[in-house]
C-alpha positions in Angstrom: 103.8 33.5 156.6 106.0 36.5 157.3 105.0 36.4 160.9 106.0 32.7 161.3 109.3 33.2 159.4 110.3 36.0 161.8 109.7 33.8 164.9 111.6 30.8 163.7 115.0 30.2 165.3 117.6 27.6 164.2 119.3 26.1 167.3 121.6 23.2 168.0 120.2 20.1 169.8 120.4 19.6 173.5 118.5 17.0 175.6 116.0 19.4 176.9 114.5 19.5 173.4 114.0 15.8 173.1 110.4 15.9 174.2 109.7 18.5 171.5 111.5 16.5 168.8 109.3 13.4 169.7 106.2 15.5 169.3 107.4 16.8 166.0 108.0 13.3 164.7 104.6 12.1 165.9 102.9 15.0 164.1 104.9 14.4 160.9 103.8 10.8 160.2 101.7 11.7 157.1 104.8 13.2 155.5 106.7 9.9 155.9 104.2 7.4 154.4 101.5 7.9 157.0 102.7 5.2 159.5 101.4 5.3 163.0 104.7 4.7 164.9 105.2 6.5 168.2 108.3 8.4 169.1 109.0 9.1 172.8 111.3 11.5 174.6 113.5 8.6 175.8 113.8 7.2 172.3 114.9 10.6 171.0 117.5 10.9 173.8 118.9 7.4 173.1 118.9 7.9 169.3 120.8 11.2 169.5 123.2 9.9 172.1 124.2 7.1 169.7 124.1 9.3 166.6 127.2 10.2 164.6 125.9 13.6 163.8 128.5 16.4 163.7 125.6 18.8 164.3 121.9 18.6 164.7 120.0 21.7 163.9 116.4 22.3 165.1 113.9 24.9 164.0 112.0 26.4 166.9 108.8 28.4 166.9 108.9 29.6 170.5 109.3 26.4 172.4 107.8 24.2 169.6 110.2 22.0 167.6 109.0 22.4 164.0 112.1 21.3 162.0 115.0 18.9 162.1 118.2 18.7 160.1 121.1 16.4 161.0 124.7 16.8 159.6 127.2 14.0 159.7 130.1 12.6 157.7 129.0 10.8 154.6 129.5 7.0 155.1 129.4 5.9 151.4 132.1 8.1 150.0 135.1 10.3 151.0 135.2 14.1 150.9 131.6 14.9 151.8 129.3 15.7 154.7 125.7 14.4 154.7 122.2 15.3 155.8 120.9 12.0 157.1 117.5 13.3 158.1 115.5 16.5 157.2 112.0 17.2 158.3 109.6 20.1 158.8 106.4 19.6 160.7 103.5 19.4 158.2 101.6 22.4 159.7 104.7 24.5 159.1 105.2 23.6 155.5 105.4 26.5 153.1 107.2 28.8 155.6 110.7 28.2 154.1 111.9 26.4 157.3 113.4 23.6 155.3 115.5 26.1 153.3 116.7 27.7 156.6 117.8 24.3 157.9 119.5 23.2 154.7 121.4 26.5 154.4 122.5 26.2 158.0 124.0 22.8 157.3 125.6 24.1 154.1 127.2 27.0 155.9 128.6 24.6 158.5 130.0 22.4 155.6 131.7 25.5 154.1 133.0 26.6 157.5 134.6 23.1 158.2 136.2 23.1 154.8 134.5 20.1 153.4 134.1 20.2 149.6 130.6 18.7 149.3 127.3 18.1 151.0 125.1 15.0 150.1 121.6 13.9 150.9 119.1 11.2 149.8 115.4 11.4 149.3 112.7 9.2 147.8 111.7 9.5 144.1 108.2 10.7 144.8 109.4 13.6 147.0 109.2 16.0 144.0 107.9 18.9 146.1 111.3 19.2 147.9 113.4 19.0 144.7 113.1 22.8 143.9 114.2 23.6 147.4 117.2 21.3 147.2 118.2 22.6 143.7 117.9 26.2 144.7 120.2 25.5 147.6 122.8 24.1 145.2 122.1 20.4 145.0 122.2 18.3 141.8 120.0 15.2 141.4 122.2 12.3 140.3 120.7 10.2 137.4 120.6 6.7 138.9 118.0 3.9 139.1 119.1 2.4 142.4 118.6 5.5 144.6 117.7 9.2 144.7 121.0 10.8 145.5 121.7 14.6 145.6 125.1 16.3 145.7 125.9 19.9 146.6 129.3 21.4 145.4 128.7 24.9 146.6 131.3 24.5 149.5 134.2 23.7 147.1 133.1 26.4 144.7 133.0 29.3 147.3 136.2 28.0 149.0 138.1 28.1 145.7 140.6 31.0 145.8 140.3 31.7 142.1 136.6 32.3 142.5 136.9 34.5 145.5 136.8 37.8 143.5 133.7 36.5 141.7 131.7 35.8 144.9 132.7 39.2 146.3 130.2 40.6 143.7 127.9 37.6 143.2 125.7 35.9 145.9 125.8 32.2 145.3 122.2 31.8 146.3 120.5 35.0 145.1 122.5 35.4 141.9 121.9 31.9 140.7 120.2 31.6 137.3 120.4 27.8 137.1 117.2 26.4 135.6 115.3 24.5 138.2 113.6 21.4 136.8 112.0 18.4 138.7 114.1 15.8 137.1 117.7 14.3 137.4 120.4 16.7 136.4 123.4 16.5 134.0 124.9 17.5 130.7 126.2 14.4 129.0 129.2 14.4 126.7 131.7 11.6 125.8 130.5 9.4 128.6 130.9 12.2 131.2 128.1 13.8 133.1 128.6 17.5 134.1 126.6 19.5 136.6 126.5 23.2 135.9 126.0 26.3 138.2 125.4 29.7 136.5 125.3 33.0 138.4 124.6 36.5 136.9 123.8 40.0 138.0 124.1 43.4 136.3 127.9 43.4 136.8 129.1 39.9 136.9 128.7 36.4 135.3 130.2 33.1 136.3 129.7 29.5 135.2 131.1 26.4 136.9 130.9 22.8 135.8 131.3 19.8 138.1 132.1 16.3 136.8 129.9 13.8 138.4 132.3 10.9 139.1 135.3 12.9 140.1 133.1 15.1 142.3 135.2 18.2 141.4 135.3 21.3 139.3 136.2 20.7 135.6 135.3 24.1 134.1 135.2 27.7 135.3 134.0 30.6 133.1 133.8 34.2 134.1 133.7 37.5 132.3 137.5 37.3 132.1 138.3 33.8 131.1 137.2 30.2 130.4 139.2 27.5 132.0 138.6 23.8 131.4 140.1 20.3 132.0 139.3 17.9 129.1 139.5 14.2 128.2 138.3 12.6 125.1 136.3 9.9 126.9 135.2 8.9 130.4 135.7 5.1 130.1 139.5 4.5 129.7 141.3 1.2 129.0 143.9 0.3 131.6 147.6 0.4 130.7 146.9 2.3 127.5 148.5 5.8 127.3 146.0 8.7 126.9 146.3 12.5 126.8 144.4 15.2 128.6 144.2 19.0 128.0 143.9 22.1 130.1 142.3 24.8 128.0 142.4 28.6 128.8 140.6 31.3 126.8 141.6 34.9 127.8 138.6 37.2 127.3 140.5 40.3 128.4 143.1 42.4 126.7 145.5 41.8 129.5 147.8 38.7 129.4 147.1 36.0 132.0 149.9 34.1 133.7 148.8 30.5 133.4 150.3 27.7 135.5 149.4 24.0 135.8 150.9 21.3 138.0 149.9 17.7 138.9 151.8 14.5 139.5 149.5 11.5 139.7 146.6 10.5 141.8 145.5 7.1 143.1 145.7 4.7 140.0 146.4 7.4 137.4 150.0 8.2 136.6 150.6 11.6 135.0 153.0 14.6 135.4 152.4 18.1 134.3 154.2 21.2 135.3 153.8 24.1 132.9 153.7 27.8 132.9 153.0 30.4 130.1 151.6 33.8 129.5 148.3 33.6 127.6 147.2 36.5 125.5 144.2 34.9 123.7 144.0 31.2 124.0 146.2 28.3 125.1 146.1 24.5 125.7 148.4 22.5 127.9 148.6 18.7 127.1 149.6 16.0 129.5 150.0 12.2 129.2 148.4 9.8 131.5 148.5 6.1 132.2 145.9 4.1 134.1 147.1 1.3 136.3 145.1 -1.9 136.9 142.8 -2.0 139.9 139.2 -2.5 141.1 136.2 -1.3 139.1 134.9 2.0 140.5 131.6 2.0 142.3 128.7 4.3 141.5 128.5 5.0 145.3 132.0 6.5 145.4 134.4 9.0 143.9 136.2 7.5 140.9 139.9 7.7 140.2 140.6 11.3 139.1 143.0 13.5 137.3 143.6 16.4 139.7 145.5 19.5 138.5 146.3 22.7 140.4 145.8 25.6 138.1 146.9 29.2 138.8 145.7 32.3 136.9 147.7 35.4 137.9 148.6 33.7 141.2 145.0 32.7 142.2 144.6 28.9 142.5 141.9 26.4 141.8 141.8 22.6 141.6 140.4 21.0 138.4 139.3 17.4 138.5 137.9 14.8 136.1 136.9 11.4 137.2 137.4 8.4 134.9 136.0 4.9 134.7 139.1 2.6 134.3 138.4 -0.7 132.7 140.2 -3.6 130.9 139.5 -4.3 127.3 136.9 -6.8 128.5 135.0 -7.6 131.6 134.5 -11.3 132.3 132.3 -12.8 134.9 131.6 -16.5 135.7 128.6 -18.3 137.2 127.5 -21.9 137.7 124.0 -23.2 138.1 122.8 -24.7 141.3 123.9 -24.5 144.9 125.8 -27.8 145.3 128.3 -29.5 142.8 128.8 -33.1 141.9 132.3 -34.5 142.1 133.7 -36.3 139.0 130.6 -35.3 137.0 130.9 -33.2 133.8 129.3 -29.8 134.1 129.7 -26.3 132.7 130.2 -22.8 134.0 128.9 -19.8 132.1 131.3 -16.9 131.2 129.9 -13.6 130.2 132.3 -11.3 128.3 131.6 -7.6 127.9 133.7 -5.9 125.1 134.7 -2.5 126.5 136.4 -1.4 123.2 134.6 0.6 120.7 135.2 -1.8 117.9 134.6 -5.5 117.1 137.2 -7.7 118.7 138.2 -11.4 118.8 139.1 -12.5 122.3 141.4 -15.5 123.0 140.8 -16.6 126.6 143.4 -19.0 128.1 142.7 -20.9 131.3 145.4 -22.2 133.6 145.5 -25.7 135.2 143.5 -25.8 138.4 143.3 -28.4 141.2 139.5 -28.1 141.5 138.7 -29.0 137.9 139.9 -30.8 134.8 139.2 -29.3 131.4 139.6 -30.9 128.0 139.7 -27.4 126.4 142.0 -24.7 127.8 141.5 -22.0 125.2 138.4 -20.3 123.8 138.0 -17.9 120.9 135.1 -15.5 121.2 134.0 -12.8 118.8 132.3 -9.8 120.5 130.9 -6.7 118.7 131.8 -3.2 119.9 130.6 -2.5 123.4 128.4 -5.7 123.3 128.2 -8.9 125.4 128.5 -12.5 124.6 128.0 -15.6 126.8 129.6 -19.0 126.3 130.1 -22.2 128.3 133.3 -23.8 129.6 132.9 -27.5 130.0 134.8 -29.1 132.9 134.7 -31.9 135.5 134.9 -30.9 139.2 137.6 -32.9 140.9 137.2 -31.3 144.4 135.0 -28.8 146.2 136.5 -25.4 146.7 136.8 -21.8 145.4 137.5 -21.7 141.7 139.4 -18.5 141.1 141.7 -18.9 138.1 143.7 -16.0 136.6 142.8 -15.9 132.9 145.2 -14.6 130.3 143.3 -12.8 127.5 144.4 -11.5 124.1 142.2 -9.0 122.4 142.8 -8.8 118.6 141.5 -5.7 116.9 140.6 -5.5 113.2 143.9 -3.8 112.4 145.8 -6.6 114.0 146.7 -4.8 117.2 146.8 -7.1 120.2 146.0 -6.0 123.7 147.0 -8.5 126.4 145.7 -8.5 129.9 144.9 -10.8 132.9 141.7 -11.1 134.7 140.4 -13.4 137.5 137.0 -15.1 137.5 135.5 -16.7 140.5 132.8 -19.2 141.5 132.3 -21.6 144.3 132.0 -25.4 144.0 130.0 -26.1 147.2 129.7 -29.6 148.7 128.1 -31.2 151.7 130.4 -30.8 154.7 133.0 -28.9 152.6 134.6 -25.8 154.2 136.6 -23.2 152.3 137.0 -19.5 151.7 137.6 -17.2 148.7 137.8 -13.7 147.4 135.9 -12.5 144.3 135.9 -9.1 142.6 133.3 -7.6 145.0 133.2 -9.9 148.1 135.1 -12.0 150.5 133.4 -15.4 151.1 133.4 -18.4 153.4 131.4 -21.6 152.7 130.3 -24.6 154.8 128.1 -27.1 153.1 125.0 -25.3 151.8 125.7 -22.1 153.8 127.9 -19.2 152.9 128.9 -15.7 154.3 129.6 -12.9 151.9 131.2 -9.6 152.9 130.9 -6.8 150.4 134.2 -5.0 149.9 132.6 -1.7 149.2 131.2 -1.2 152.7 131.7 -4.5 154.7 128.0 -5.3 154.4 127.7 -9.0 155.4 125.0 -11.2 154.0 124.5 -14.8 155.1 122.4 -17.4 153.3 122.0 -21.0 152.0 122.3 -20.2 148.3 124.7 -18.3 146.0 122.7 -15.1 145.9 124.5 -12.0 147.2 121.1 -10.5 148.1 119.7 -12.1 151.2 116.8 -11.2 153.6 119.3 -11.0 156.5 122.6 -9.0 156.8 124.9 -7.6 159.4 125.9 -4.0 158.7 129.5 -2.9 159.4 130.2 -2.9 163.2 130.3 0.5 164.9 132.9 1.5 167.6 132.2 4.1 170.2 130.8 5.9 172.1 129.8 8.1 170.4 129.4 5.6 167.6 131.0 6.2 164.2 130.2 4.7 160.8 133.9 4.8 159.8 134.1 1.1 159.0 131.7 1.5 156.0 134.6 3.2 154.2 137.5 1.2 155.7 139.6 -1.3 153.8 140.6 -4.2 156.2 144.2 -4.5 157.2 143.9 -8.2 156.4 141.3 -10.9 155.7 141.9 -14.6 156.4 140.1 -17.8 157.3 140.8 -20.9 159.3 139.2 -24.4 158.9 138.6 -26.9 161.7 136.7 -30.2 161.7 133.2 -28.7 161.9 133.4 -25.0 161.0 135.2 -22.2 159.1 136.3 -19.0 160.8 136.7 -15.7 158.9 139.0 -13.1 160.5 139.0 -9.5 159.4 141.3 -6.9 161.0 140.3 -3.2 161.0 142.1 -0.1 162.3 140.1 2.7 163.8 140.8 6.3 162.9 138.1 7.8 165.2 139.5 6.1 168.3 143.2 6.1 167.4 145.2 3.0 168.4 142.2 0.7 168.6 142.2 -2.3 166.3 139.2 -4.6 165.7 139.3 -8.2 164.7 135.9 -9.2 163.3 135.3 -13.0 163.6 132.6 -14.9 161.8 132.3 -18.7 162.5 130.1 -20.7 160.1 128.8 -24.2 160.8 127.3 -26.5 158.1 123.9 -26.8 159.9 123.3 -23.0 159.5 124.6 -21.8 162.8 126.8 -18.6 162.7 128.7 -17.0 165.5 129.8 -13.4 165.2 132.0 -11.5 167.6 134.7 -8.8 167.8 138.0 -8.6 169.6 139.2 -5.0 170.4 142.9 -4.3 171.2 144.4 -1.1 172.2 147.8 -0.8 170.4 148.0 2.9 171.0 149.2 5.1 173.9 145.8 6.6 174.9 143.4 5.0 177.4 139.7 4.9 176.6 137.3 5.0 179.6 134.3 3.6 177.7 134.6 1.4 174.7 131.4 -0.1 173.1 130.7 -2.1 170.0 127.4 -2.2 168.2 126.2 -4.9 165.7 123.6 -3.3 163.4 121.2 -5.9 161.8 119.2 -5.6 158.6 116.4 -8.2 158.2 113.4 -8.5 155.9 111.1 -10.0 158.6 108.3 -12.4 157.8 106.0 -14.3 160.2 108.1 -13.1 163.2 108.0 -14.0 166.9 109.3 -11.4 169.4 109.5 -11.6 173.2 107.7 -8.4 174.2 106.4 -7.5 177.7 107.1 -11.1 178.8 104.9 -12.6 176.1 105.7 -14.2 172.7 104.1 -11.9 170.1 103.4 -13.1 166.6 103.6 -10.6 163.7 102.0 -12.0 160.5 103.7 -11.7 157.1 100.6 -10.2 155.7 101.5 -6.9 157.4 105.3 -6.9 157.4 107.1 -6.1 160.6 109.8 -3.5 160.5 112.1 -2.9 163.4 110.7 0.6 163.8 107.3 -1.0 164.6 108.6 -2.3 167.9 108.3 -0.5 171.1 112.0 -0.1 172.2 111.5 -0.7 175.9 109.2 -3.7 175.4 111.8 -6.3 174.4 112.0 -8.8 177.2 114.2 -11.6 175.7 117.5 -12.0 174.0 116.3 -13.5 170.8 113.7 -13.2 168.0 112.6 -15.7 165.3 111.4 -15.1 161.7 109.8 -17.7 159.5 111.3 -16.4 156.3 110.2 -18.0 153.0 113.1 -20.3 152.2 114.2 -21.1 155.8 113.5 -19.8 159.3 116.0 -17.2 160.6 116.6 -16.7 164.3 119.1 -14.4 166.1 120.1 -14.3 169.7 122.5 -12.3 171.8 123.9 -12.3 175.3 121.5 -11.1 178.0 124.2 -8.7 179.2 124.0 -6.9 175.8 121.5 -4.1 175.0 119.3 -4.7 172.0 116.7 -2.3 170.5 115.3 -1.1 167.2 116.8 2.0 165.6 114.6 2.9 162.6 115.0 0.2 160.0 117.9 -1.5 161.8 118.0 -3.6 164.9 121.1 -2.9 167.0 122.8 -5.1 169.5 125.2 -3.2 171.7 128.0 -4.6 173.9 129.8 -2.4 176.4 133.5 -3.5 176.9 134.3 -0.8 179.5 137.8 0.7 179.9 140.5 -0.1 177.5 144.1 0.9 178.5 147.1 0.6 176.2 148.0 -3.0 175.5 144.6 -4.2 176.8 142.2 -6.2 174.8 138.5 -7.2 175.2 136.2 -9.6 173.4 132.5 -9.0 172.8 129.9 -11.6 173.5 128.9 -13.7 170.6 125.9 -13.0 168.5 124.2 -16.2 167.2 122.4 -16.5 163.9 120.4 -19.6 162.9 119.7 -20.2 159.2 117.1 -23.0 159.2 118.9 -24.9 162.0 115.7 -24.6 164.1 112.3 -25.2 162.5 110.2 -23.3 165.1 110.5 -20.5 167.6 110.0 -22.6 170.7 113.1 -24.7 169.9 115.1 -21.7 169.0 114.1 -19.8 172.2 115.2 -22.8 174.3 118.5 -22.8 172.6 118.9 -19.0 172.9 118.1 -18.9 176.7 119.8 -22.2 177.5 116.7 -23.9 178.8 114.7 -27.0 178.0 111.9 -26.7 175.4 108.7 -25.6 177.1 105.8 -27.2 175.3 103.3 -25.1 177.3 104.5 -21.9 175.7 102.0 -20.0 173.6 102.1 -16.9 171.5 99.7 -14.1 170.9 98.9 -11.9 167.9 100.2 -8.3 167.6 96.7 -7.0 168.3 94.8 -9.2 170.8 92.3 -9.3 173.6 93.8 -10.0 177.0 91.5 -11.6 179.6 92.4 -12.8 183.1 91.8 -16.4 182.3 89.4 -18.6 180.3 86.7 -19.4 182.8 84.5 -16.6 184.2 81.6 -16.1 186.6 78.4 -15.0 184.8 77.3 -12.9 187.8 79.8 -10.1 187.1 81.0 -8.1 184.1 83.8 -9.4 181.9 87.0 -7.3 182.0 88.8 -7.2 178.6 91.9 -5.3 177.4 92.8 -4.6 173.8 96.6 -4.6 173.4 98.8 -3.6 170.4 102.4 -4.6 170.4 103.4 -2.4 167.5 105.0 1.0 168.3 101.8 2.9 167.4 99.0 4.4 169.4 95.5 2.8 169.1 93.2 4.9 166.9 90.0 3.6 165.4 86.6 2.0 166.0 86.5 -1.0 168.3 83.4 -3.2 168.2 82.7 -6.5 170.0 79.9 -8.8 169.0 78.6 -12.1 170.4 76.5 -14.3 168.1 76.3 -11.3 165.8 74.8 -9.1 168.5 76.8 -5.9 169.2 77.8 -5.6 172.8 80.5 -2.8 172.6 81.3 0.1 170.3 83.7 2.9 170.9 86.2 5.1 169.1 89.7 5.3 170.5 91.5 8.6 169.8 95.3 8.6 169.1 95.4 11.8 171.1 94.8 9.5 174.2 98.2 8.0 173.4 97.1 4.5 174.3 98.8 1.2 173.6 96.0 -0.7 175.3 92.3 -0.1 175.9 90.4 -1.7 178.8 86.6 -2.1 179.0 83.9 -4.4 180.4 81.1 -6.5 178.8 77.9 -7.6 180.4 77.8 -11.5 180.6 74.1 -11.9 181.3 73.1 -13.4 177.9 76.4 -15.2 177.1 76.4 -18.9 176.4 78.5 -21.5 178.4 80.8 -21.4 175.4 81.1 -17.9 174.0 83.3 -16.5 171.2 83.9 -12.8 171.4 84.3 -11.4 167.9 86.2 -8.1 167.9 86.8 -5.8 165.0 89.3 -2.9 165.3 88.9 -0.6 162.3 91.9 1.7 162.1 92.7 4.2 159.3 94.5 1.7 157.0 93.1 -1.7 158.1 90.6 -3.7 160.0 91.8 -6.3 162.5 89.6 -9.2 163.5 90.2 -10.5 167.1 88.6 -13.6 168.5 88.6 -14.8 172.1 87.0 -17.9 173.7 85.4 -17.6 177.2 83.7 -20.2 179.3 80.8 -19.6 181.8 80.0 -22.6 184.0 76.4 -22.9 185.3 75.6 -23.2 189.0 74.5 -26.8 188.3 76.7 -29.3 190.2 78.3 -32.2 188.3 76.4 -35.5 189.0 78.4 -38.5 189.9 77.1 -42.0 189.9 78.7 -45.4 190.4 76.9 -48.7 189.8 77.7 -52.4 189.6 76.1 -55.3 187.7 77.2 -58.8 187.1 79.7 -57.7 184.5 81.5 -54.6 185.7 81.5 -51.7 188.1 80.7 -48.5 186.1 81.4 -44.9 186.9 79.3 -42.2 185.4 79.8 -38.4 185.6 77.5 -35.7 184.0 77.9 -31.9 183.9 74.4 -31.3 182.6 75.2 -31.7 178.9 78.0 -34.2 178.7 77.8 -37.7 180.3 80.9 -39.9 180.5 81.1 -43.5 181.5 84.0 -45.7 182.4 84.3 -49.4 183.4 87.9 -49.8 184.5 87.9 -53.6 184.5 86.5 -53.6 180.9 88.8 -51.0 179.4 91.4 -48.4 180.5 89.5 -45.4 179.3 85.9 -44.1 178.8 83.5 -46.2 176.7 80.7 -43.7 176.4 80.4 -39.9 175.8 76.8 -38.7 175.3 75.9 -35.1 174.6 72.4 -34.0 175.3 71.4 -37.7 175.3 73.1 -38.6 172.0 76.1 -40.9 172.0 79.4 -39.9 170.2 81.6 -42.8 170.9 81.7 -46.2 169.2 82.5 -49.0 171.7 82.1 -52.8 172.1 81.0 -52.5 175.8 80.4 -54.8 177.6 82.4 -57.3 175.5 85.8 -56.9 173.8 85.7 -58.0 170.2 88.0 -58.2 167.2 87.6 -55.3 164.7 89.6 -54.3 161.7 93.2 -53.9 162.7 92.6 -54.5 166.4 92.2 -57.6 168.5 90.9 -57.2 171.1 89.0 -53.9 170.4 87.1 -52.0 173.0 86.6 -48.6 171.3 85.8 -45.5 173.3 88.7 -43.2 174.2 92.0 -43.8 175.9 95.5 -42.3 176.0 98.3 -44.8 176.6 101.9 -45.5 175.5 102.0 -46.3 171.8 103.5 -49.8 172.2 101.0 -50.9 174.8 98.1 -52.7 173.1 94.7 -53.4 174.6 95.7 -57.0 174.9 98.6 -56.1 177.1 96.6 -53.4 179.1 93.9 -56.0 179.9 96.5 -57.8 182.0 97.2 -54.7 184.1 95.2 -53.2 187.0 93.1 -50.2 186.1 90.9 -48.3 188.5 88.5 -45.3 188.2 87.4 -42.7 190.7 85.7 -39.3 190.8 88.1 -36.4 191.0 88.1 -32.6 191.4 91.1 -30.5 190.1 91.8 -26.8 190.2 93.4 -25.1 187.2 96.1 -22.4 187.6 93.3 -19.8 187.9 91.6 -21.7 190.7 88.7 -22.9 188.6 87.2 -26.3 189.8 87.0 -29.0 187.2 85.3 -32.4 188.0 85.3 -35.8 186.3 87.1 -39.1 186.2 90.5 -40.2 187.1 91.5 -43.5 185.5 94.7 -45.0 186.8 96.7 -47.9 185.3 99.5 -49.7 187.2 101.7 -51.8 184.9 103.1 -54.9 186.6 103.3 -57.5 183.8 104.6 -55.8 180.7 108.5 -56.1 180.6 109.2 -52.8 179.0 106.7 -50.7 181.1 106.8 -52.6 184.3 106.6 -50.2 187.4 105.0 -47.3 185.4 101.8 -45.9 186.9 99.9 -43.4 184.8 96.6 -41.6 185.2 94.2 -40.3 182.6 92.0 -37.4 183.5 88.6 -36.6 181.9 87.4 -33.3 183.4 84.5 -30.9 182.9 83.0 -27.6 184.1 79.3 -27.5 185.1 77.1 -26.9 182.1 79.9 -26.3 179.7 80.0 -28.7 176.7 83.8 -29.1 176.8 85.8 -32.2 177.8 89.5 -31.7 178.9 91.7 -34.7 179.0 95.4 -35.2 179.8 97.8 -37.9 181.1 100.0 -37.7 184.2 102.7 -40.3 185.0 102.5 -40.9 188.8 105.5 -43.3 188.9 108.0 -43.9 186.2 109.3 -47.2 187.7 112.8 -46.0 186.8 111.9 -45.9 183.1 113.3 -43.1 181.0 110.2 -41.5 179.4 112.0 -39.1 177.1 111.0 -39.5 173.5 108.3 -42.1 174.3 105.2 -41.7 172.1 101.7 -41.7 173.7 98.7 -42.1 171.6 95.1 -41.0 172.1 92.5 -43.3 170.5 89.1 -41.7 169.9 86.6 -43.9 168.2 83.8 -41.8 167.0 80.4 -43.3 166.4 77.4 -44.1 168.4 75.4 -44.5 165.2 76.0 -45.6 161.6 79.3 -44.1 160.5 77.9 -43.0 157.1 75.8 -40.4 159.0 79.0 -38.6 160.0 80.8 -35.9 158.0 84.2 -34.4 158.6 84.3 -30.7 157.6 87.4 -28.6 157.0 86.9 -24.9 156.9 90.3 -23.8 155.6 91.2 -23.1 152.0 91.4 -26.8 151.1 90.2 -28.1 147.8 88.2 -30.8 149.5 85.8 -29.3 152.1 84.1 -32.5 153.4 85.0 -36.1 154.0 82.2 -38.7 154.4 82.8 -41.3 157.1 82.3 -45.0 156.9 83.3 -45.3 153.2 87.0 -45.8 153.0 90.2 -45.5 155.1 91.7 -42.0 154.7 94.5 -40.5 156.8 93.6 -36.8 157.2 95.5 -33.9 158.9 93.0 -31.7 160.7 93.2 -27.9 161.1 92.1 -26.3 164.3 88.6 -25.4 163.0 87.8 -28.8 161.5 84.7 -30.5 163.0 82.6 -33.7 162.9 78.8 -33.4 162.3 76.0 -35.9 162.1 72.8 -36.0 160.1 71.0 -37.1 163.2 72.4 -34.6 165.7 72.4 -30.9 166.0 75.8 -30.6 167.7 79.2 -30.4 166.1 82.2 -32.1 167.6 85.5 -30.2 167.7 88.8 -31.8 168.8 
């Protein structure tokens, strides 16, 4: 261990180390949940080029990168730097490399004068907690996250404590107890974090108040200094007092000064000076103005007082939680509202006072609703909640945002009066409006709505009233390099505009990182679920910027997702959820993706000129605007979001790429076999490639069986760094129709892969034409299937026998009346849906033998049945051909229709129907089997009429035949 520690160097990042960083991450997978994602040198370079790190520290053992620690400005709060990512390679754990990296980041924070350093970890990472606490971090007691804060920078940079730390080492002299649990001393609603240092000569104790993020108490051998309030939760517009207490432990008087004059929402003024021999307390008065409720993610409003002891200063702080006597929230059930129908909204009232109170709630007139009752009396016990209903009739759709006037009457008769807004939306089909609630800005159009969170500009989009949605846009980033400044920015203005189809939200933001640049964020919402999102950037400053880029980070809980990767459409099942980090960054070959989320499908597309790639758990779309001189402005390309507007990926792809829908498109699974075609020659080996489309190397056992006989077995090592594996199979004993059953057994799962291959025999297809007194017949046989057609009898085939057994029911040689049809010929045909057999008999139909090559140059042979329509008024001039094609020796029939001449008829949206009359024997001998997880597994034919939707693996079987018929 000592030897390793002595060889470790902490260095700053440069691009030459990118390859080593990629190796470090690939060797560290087990420490991050054991995923198998691959990191490459190029990915590291791109990630770090776009990073907003102030510094990136790396631990090197020789040329090996064994540790990583980023340092950036904290995006959730003010006054703090942040460690976004910390890692030590698993084979170097236990060598105190993490400590070295954290201390390096901490020293940089102290050097730059920042008061605090934050980081996040996961709740189960308990083995790292002692390291973090020993380095000065406190674990915040919260349910929603595992957040740690380090206040050592402000402690050691406090002038009053300078003499103390000339004799105490903040790290080695610490006697703070280290426990693997959240920290905090709780008193009067406050939580205090406490540092204690001690050696043979010196003692010091410092308390930090959690919400104010500042020092509230300092105790040394010479004195105890403390800022005090009676309670953390404070009622707005009610005067309170605070105290600054000093205890002099020495025999020498201390000159005690304190000054402060208001901060943010808190009005106070103190300016006192006295000589303290033993103990003294200064008292100040304070008044809290109305405002927004503080967030647990950010520093609360504070009392900040500069205190001087014998000329040495320190800043004391206490955060408070300002609140009104009550907090009232409104909600209405359902997503859409009925006009002129009585309904009710629910109001929840939380009593913030520490005694029982009667609240009188007075509602104003409002154009959206009519109310019979405008006042409500509600009794609420101390610090408790109560919920009651307000009955009203909705007169018009819109944002209901009344200002309530409330009187809170205490038991002693004291009345506190205050105003508070409630908000809820009355949505309606085709109705467009916007509104502002306590925590969000909103726009609505029909069922759809956009919500932008005020705290960090996090934008969710959905078709219901929930603020939590599976899709969201994170705040835009301006660069390069990119900054997360807009997560903490308040907009200059927010507005919306309504036209006849959409509503447009506009939000203006000013950049501090690129001074003079102003962004206008625009979100256009349509009722059918289409959203356009783009940004205008204007240079109102005096400085030119050579390269201005905007990125649109996306958060998405993906489910049943289709991605264009390596020029294929790859399907990722919801059973193993896809995260953006699972994608190979360079493999995206389209400007869209589509996810079949539970409630409605979600698709997103972007301009082909934009760059789009995964960055960890985000997907980032980047638009480069180029040079921006003073008074110039540029507009990004629009990002398009579809919330249920398209039901399938093919339609959405066509819309995204501005092409017609291609019904021939197909998708493949994320792990799949790739073969060069469907039809193969049995005389040579079969080449196969196993592909994975996740960003992880193949590692595991691959076996391939045919008819339960194992033909291939190998172990693929991850060290081979393969995303595909090619091999060959002997075809000697394979059937004309062969299903390859593959199983890839990796560490965490086994994937089943099936592939169909066809092997034609050398037998030629037999063709025969004969003529009797009734009709000329055409017969074609491939050795197992025999087809027959008599074009003058019927425009299709009337017989299909397999191994000598008939599978079609036909009236050949005479047309008859049967059930719903008159005349009825049976057999099989594909024709326009509104052309009956009666009409088709009037037209000219011919048959001939045909050979066709598929796109892999395989020869198929069979029948070509052509019909020219000359009599039917609607279809006159149309000439169409039915093909019935086979390969030698393969029991498969392929059939399709080609329109040779349209006769000027518009064939768009015309339905064509394939009739396939199964029989050849008594129908009660036949059974339809369904293999999926259906309640009914089999249907017996010839008993009753049943419309049935068939899955792909359904089949017909017969009690008199060995074969099964799949369609």
